[in-house]
C-alpha positions, 0 to 999 in steps of 0.5 A: 073468632073475629068477634072475640078479637074485636071485643078484646081490642075494644076492651083494651082501648077502653082500659087504655083510655081510662088509664090515660084519663086518670094520668091526664087528671093527675098531671093537670092537678100537679100543674095547677099546684105548681102554678098556684104555689105562689098564691098560697099564704107563706108562713111569715117568721117574725124575727124580733128586732134588735138582733142580727139574724145570724145570732139566732141559732147561736142563741138557741144553742146556748139556751139548749145547754142551760143557764151557764151557756146562756150567760156566756152567750150574753157576755159575748154578744151583748153589744150586738143585741139592742133593747127590748130583745136584750131584756127578753133574753136576759129574762130567759136567763133569769128564769133559767138561773133562778133554779140554781142561783136565786141571788144572780136571778134577782140581780139580773132581774133588777137590771132588766126592770130598771131598763124597762118602764111600763110602756115596754113590750116586756112590761107584762112579763116583767110584772109576772116575774116580779113576784118571784124575783124581787 
């Protein structure tokens, strides 16, 4: 009988040891992750210069509602947005309104094109859109 008790205790101690080792490895892994969290590369969000970051959610909401809302946004916040960001937003408007009001799209496109020369970061996009909105 004492041999059975001894074997049982031996097995229980072994199982407890194995569980403790697994627990220790998991805690150790979590601690290492916590310590290394600042060493992981952090994704960088590039915010276009020329517009206060507080206007970005309002801009995205207006774009989501269509050309009319984007035009209202442009009328309201144009004074707070600098080039080339303003031209970029207006080109988005041109593409959106071009489906329903081509003369308006051509008018706005002409304004954007006049303000941006070949050295503009938007020159390539303007060139691509020129075929449609000239």
